[in-house]
C-alpha positions in Angstrom: 55.5 63.1 97.9 54.9 60.1 95.6 51.1 60.6 95.8 51.5 64.3 94.8 53.7 63.3 91.9 51.1 60.9 90.6 48.5 63.6 90.7 50.7 66.0 88.8 51.4 63.3 86.2 47.6 62.7 85.8 47.0 66.4 85.4 49.8 66.5 82.8 48.3 63.8 80.8 44.9 65.7 80.7 46.7 68.9 79.8 48.7 67.2 77.0 45.6 65.8 75.3 43.9 69.2 75.5 47.0 70.9 74.1 47.0 68.7 71.0 43.2 68.8 70.6 42.5 72.5 71.2 45.9 74.2 71.1 45.4 75.6 74.6 48.1 73.7 76.6 45.5 72.6 79.1 46.4 75.6 81.1 42.9 76.3 82.4 42.5 72.7 83.7 45.9 73.0 85.4 45.1 76.3 87.0 41.8 75.1 88.4 43.4 71.9 89.8 46.5 73.4 91.1 44.6 76.3 92.9 42.8 73.5 94.8 45.8 71.2 95.4 48.6 73.6 96.2 47.2 74.9 99.6 47.2 71.2 100.7 51.0 71.2 100.1 51.6 74.2 102.3 51.2 77.0 99.7 49.6 80.0 101.5 46.0 80.4 100.3 46.5 84.1 99.4 49.1 83.2 96.8 47.7 79.9 95.6 46.2 81.4 92.5 49.5 83.1 91.6 51.4 79.9 92.1 48.9 77.9 90.1 49.1 80.4 87.2 52.9 80.6 87.3 53.4 76.8 87.5 50.9 76.2 84.7 52.7 78.7 82.4 56.0 77.0 83.1 54.6 73.6 82.3 53.0 74.9 79.1 56.4 75.5 77.6 57.1 71.7 77.2 53.4 70.8 76.7 53.1 73.2 73.8 56.4 72.1 72.3 55.2 68.5 72.2 51.9 69.5 70.6 53.6 71.8 68.1 56.1 69.0 67.2 53.2 66.6 66.5 51.3 69.2 64.4 54.5 70.1 62.5 54.9 66.5 61.4 51.4 66.8 59.9 52.3 70.1 58.2 49.8 72.2 60.3 52.1 74.8 61.8 52.4 78.1 59.9 55.9 79.0 61.0 56.1 82.4 59.2 53.0 83.4 61.2 54.6 82.1 64.4 57.7 84.2 63.7 55.6 87.4 63.4 53.8 86.7 66.6 56.7 85.6 68.8 58.1 89.1 69.7 54.6 90.2 70.8 53.8 87.1 72.9 57.1 87.2 74.7 56.6 90.8 75.7 52.9 90.3 76.5 53.6 87.3 78.7 56.2 89.2 80.7 53.9 92.2 81.2 50.8 90.1 81.9 52.5 88.2 84.7 53.6 91.5 86.2 49.9 92.7 86.3 48.8 89.3 87.8 51.3 89.5 90.6 49.7 92.7 91.8 46.2 91.3 91.9 44.3 89.5 94.7 43.7 85.8 94.3 39.9 86.1 94.1 40.2 88.9 91.5 42.3 86.5 89.4 39.6 83.8 89.8 36.9 86.1 88.5 39.3 87.1 85.6 39.7 83.5 84.6 35.9 82.8 84.9 34.9 85.8 82.9 37.4 85.1 80.2 36.1 81.5 79.9 32.5 82.6 79.5 33.4 85.3 76.9 35.4 83.0 74.7 32.8 80.2 74.9 30.1 82.6 73.8 32.3 83.9 71.0 32.9 80.4 69.8 29.2 79.3 70.0 27.8 82.5 68.3 30.5 83.1 65.6 29.6 82.3 62.1 30.8 79.0 60.6 33.8 79.5 58.3 34.0 77.9 54.9 36.8 75.6 55.9 39.6 78.1 55.4 42.3 78.3 52.8 45.1 75.7 53.2 47.5 78.0 51.2 47.0 81.0 53.5 49.9 82.1 55.7 49.1 85.3 57.6 52.0 87.7 58.0 52.7 91.3 59.1 53.3 93.5 62.1 49.6 93.4 63.1 50.2 89.8 64.2 53.0 91.0 66.5 50.6 93.5 68.1 48.0 90.9 68.4 50.6 88.6 69.9 51.3 91.1 72.7 47.7 91.3 73.7 47.3 87.5 73.5 50.5 87.0 75.6 49.4 89.4 78.3 45.9 87.9 78.7 47.3 84.4 78.6 49.7 85.2 81.5 46.8 86.7 83.4 44.6 83.6 83.2 47.2 80.9 82.9 46.8 79.5 79.3 48.8 78.9 76.2 46.8 81.4 74.2 44.9 79.0 72.0 41.5 80.4 72.9 42.6 83.7 71.3 45.1 82.6 68.6 42.8 80.0 67.1 39.8 82.2 66.6 42.0 85.0 65.3 43.6 82.8 62.7 40.3 81.1 61.7 38.7 84.5 61.3 41.6 85.5 59.0 40.8 82.4 56.9 43.2 79.7 58.2 41.8 76.2 58.4 40.9 75.2 62.0 43.4 72.4 62.4 46.3 74.6 61.1 45.1 77.4 63.4 45.4 74.9 66.3 48.9 73.8 65.2 50.1 77.4 64.8 48.6 78.3 68.2 50.5 75.4 69.8 53.8 76.7 68.5 53.0 80.3 69.8 52.2 78.7 73.2 55.8 77.8 73.7 56.9 81.4 73.7 53.9 82.6 75.7 54.9 80.1 78.3 58.5 81.2 78.3 57.7 84.9 78.6 55.0 84.4 81.3 57.0 81.9 83.4 60.1 84.1 83.4 57.9 87.0 84.5 56.3 85.0 87.4 59.7 83.8 88.5 61.8 87.0 88.2 59.2 89.6 89.1 57.7 87.9 92.3 58.5 89.5 95.7 61.4 88.1 97.6 60.3 84.9 99.5 56.9 84.9 97.7 56.7 81.1 97.9 58.0 79.5 101.2 58.6 76.1 99.6 61.8 74.4 98.5 62.3 73.9 94.8 60.5 77.1 93.8 61.5 80.1 91.6 59.5 83.1 92.4 55.9 81.9 92.1 56.8 78.9 90.0 56.6 75.7 92.0 59.0 73.4 90.1 57.7 69.9 91.2 54.3 70.8 90.0 55.5 72.4 86.7 57.9 69.6 85.9 55.6 66.7 87.0 52.8 68.1 84.8 55.1 68.7 81.8 56.6 65.2 82.0 53.2 63.5 81.3 51.9 66.2 79.0 54.7 65.9 76.4 53.7 62.2 76.0 50.0 62.8 75.9 49.9 65.8 73.5 50.3 63.7 70.3 47.1 61.8 71.1 45.2 65.1 71.2 46.7 66.1 67.9 45.4 62.9 66.3 41.9 63.7 67.6 42.2 67.2 66.2 42.9 65.8 62.7 40.1 63.3 63.0 37.2 65.5 63.7 35.6 68.4 61.7 36.3 72.1 62.3 32.8 72.7 63.5 33.0 69.9 66.0 36.3 71.2 67.2 34.7 74.6 67.9 31.9 73.0 69.8 34.2 71.0 72.0 36.3 74.1 72.6 33.2 76.1 73.7 31.9 73.4 76.0 35.3 73.1 77.6 35.4 76.8 78.3 31.9 76.8 79.9 32.8 74.0 82.2 36.1 75.5 83.4 34.5 79.0 83.7 31.7 77.6 85.9 34.3 75.9 88.1 36.2 79.2 88.7 33.1 81.2 89.3 31.9 78.6 91.9 35.3 78.7 93.7 35.3 82.5 93.8 31.8 82.6 95.3 32.5 80.1 98.1 
């Protein structure tokens, strides 16, 4: 058990850095790693993807909170925007987890891979923004609707929503680093809605392991979260140290690598 805990802590450290750097909570890394590791701990192969998604979303709550706290200290969280998005992301996370529970594991792998490739292409091909307006604070019910869509898709692919929230806010004129900080704060509520959905909507006895709640495997979720909350501030420092264009390129490369990993695992 000690060896597994060390692995979860290492994963958590990687997820935390990515949360601070990209505003994504490291969820895609976690899902890929957990989908491979969990069957070796006795998780049935046919639900390994569901457990990986659920455990990732549960860990994202604390990971995103740590990242958001670090960004808040630097003044890069637009809290009025977060307030408009929260109702939507909570509802979307709950509904997205319900859809994911009804899908086959391989279908979920292809969903994640396809999502990664689409977002990477969007980030690489999108026009460069002129730096954004540091005074802009987006508001309005449209962000609640967008939040519902972001929350649902995030629950389906196991992320904190940054790969959608960040481009949305940058497109609306927010500076990239403030878009990342705001995305991190929204990720807290995406994680809450999704994790509750995976825990409470799972079939009875879905995961035949101790210390589980529905599809959420608590040792994995808590082990990852314990390290990620300490590592997230380091990613935040990196995000503030590099240019917005470089941040977009790092984001796109990351998505291509993770998408290729999922596509390969689905084909095997």
